[in-house]
C-alpha positions in Angstrom: 7.5 5.7 1.4 7.0 2.0 2.1 4.3 -0.2 0.8 3.7 -3.8 1.9 2.0 -5.3 -1.1 -0.1 -8.5 -1.0 -1.6 -10.2 -4.0 -5.1 -11.1 -2.9 -8.2 -13.1 -4.0 -10.2 -10.7 -1.9 -9.6 -8.2 0.9 -11.7 -5.9 3.1 -11.2 -3.3 5.8 -13.6 -2.2 8.6 -13.2 0.8 10.9 -15.4 1.3 14.0 -17.4 -1.8 13.1 -18.3 -0.3 9.7 -17.2 -1.5 6.3 -14.7 0.9 4.8 -13.5 -0.8 1.6 -13.5 -4.1 -0.1 -12.1 -5.6 -3.3 -12.1 -8.9 -5.1 -8.9 -9.9 -6.9 -6.1 -7.5 -6.9 -3.7 -5.9 -4.4 -3.8 -5.0 -0.8 -1.4 -2.1 -0.2 -0.4 -1.3 3.3 1.0 2.2 2.8 3.5 3.9 5.2 4.1 7.5 4.5 7.5 8.7 5.7 8.4 12.1 7.2 10.3 13.2 4.1 8.1 11.7 1.4 7.3 13.9 -1.6 4.9 13.9 -4.5 7.7 12.3 -6.6 7.7 9.3 -4.2 3.9 8.9 -4.6 4.1 9.1 -8.3 6.9 6.5 -8.5 5.1 4.2 -6.1 1.7 4.4 -7.8 3.3 3.6 -11.2 5.3 0.8 -9.7 2.3 -0.7 -8.0 0.0 -0.9 -11.0 2.7 -2.0 -13.4 4.5 -4.6 -11.3 4.2 -8.0 -13.1 3.2 -10.2 -10.2 0.0 -11.9 -11.6 0.1 -15.2 -13.4 -0.2 -15.5 -17.2 -2.0 -18.5 -18.7 1.2 -20.6 -18.2 1.4 -19.6 -14.6 4.4 -17.3 -14.9 4.2 -14.0 -13.1 4.1 -11.9 -16.3 0.9 -9.7 -15.8 0.4 -6.5 -14.0 -2.6 -5.2 -12.1 -3.5 -3.1 -15.2 -3.3 -6.3 -17.4 -5.7 -8.2 -15.1 -8.2 -5.5 -14.4 -7.7 -6.0 -10.6 -8.4 -3.5 -7.9 -6.4 -2.0 -5.0 -7.3 -1.8 -1.4 -5.0 0.9 0.1 -4.7 1.0 3.9 -2.6 3.6 5.8 0.0 1.9 7.9 2.4 4.2 9.8 3.9 1.2 11.6 5.8 0.2 8.5 8.3 2.9 9.6 8.9 1.3 13.0 12.5 1.2 14.1 12.9 -1.8 16.4 16.7 -1.7 16.5 17.0 -0.5 20.1 15.1 -1.4 23.2 11.8 -3.1 23.4 9.4 -0.4 22.1 9.4 0.5 18.5 10.3 4.1 17.5 8.1 5.7 14.8 10.3 8.8 14.3 10.5 7.9 10.6 6.7 8.1 10.0 5.2 11.2 8.6 3.2 13.5 11.0 -0.5 12.6 10.8 -1.7 15.8 9.0 0.9 15.7 6.3 0.8 11.9 6.0 -3.0 12.0 5.6 -2.8 14.5 2.7 -0.1 12.5 1.0 -2.0 9.3 1.4 -5.0 10.9 -0.2 -2.8 12.2 -3.0 -1.4 8.7 -3.5 -4.9 7.2 -3.8 -5.7 9.9 -6.4 -2.5 9.0 -8.4 -3.5 5.3 -8.3 -7.0 6.0 -9.5 -5.6 8.2 -12.3 -3.7 5.2 -13.6 -6.8 3.2 -14.0 -7.6 0.7 -11.3 -10.6 0.8 -8.9 -9.2 1.9 -5.6 -10.8 1.3 -2.2 -9.4 2.6 1.1 -9.5 2.2 4.8 -9.9 5.2 7.2 -6.7 7.1 7.8 -5.6 7.1 11.4 -8.4 4.8 12.6 -8.1 1.5 14.3 -9.0 -1.0 11.5 -9.6 -4.6 10.9 -8.1 -5.9 7.7 -9.2 -9.3 6.3 -7.7 -10.9 3.2 -7.3 -14.1 1.3 -3.7 -14.1 0.0 -3.2 -15.3 -3.5 0.0 -17.3 -3.9 0.9 -16.1 -1.3 2.7 -13.2 -2.9 3.9 -10.5 -0.5 6.4 -7.8 -1.5 8.0 -4.8 0.3 8.4 -1.8 -1.9 10.5 1.2 -0.9 10.4 4.5 -2.8 13.7 5.8 -4.2 14.1 8.3 -1.4 13.5 5.5 1.2 16.2 3.4 -0.4 18.6 6.4 -0.2 17.9 6.7 3.5 16.2 10.1 3.2 13.0 9.1 5.0 
């Protein structure tokens, strides 16, 4: 599982010309479900995301988490995070989860996030989407689940 995480002042996503989700301050999470991801990966990633201390405290140091600040999450499915561009000119997406399984895992990931406390908005799985954001910092981080780091995905 891969998540490209961006600290935002605000973010929104539309699909088919319709608003799908929008947040004020918090995190935009572009979520790539891999073909070998498990519920353990989702649990680890959800906990990491809400507890990562990347928000400024009163002195400006990154010491506060999403839970500390009361921020929200905009989670958007993004299979292209699993692109392999090492050969040729066209990316290979063999590492991405198949759409049916990935959709179910994405929904489970969103449930896990919500269970941890923050408000969570989403895009539309598998749709062509337009994502707008105002980066805060900017702070952008790439998170890989433990199985991703071991090379199992």
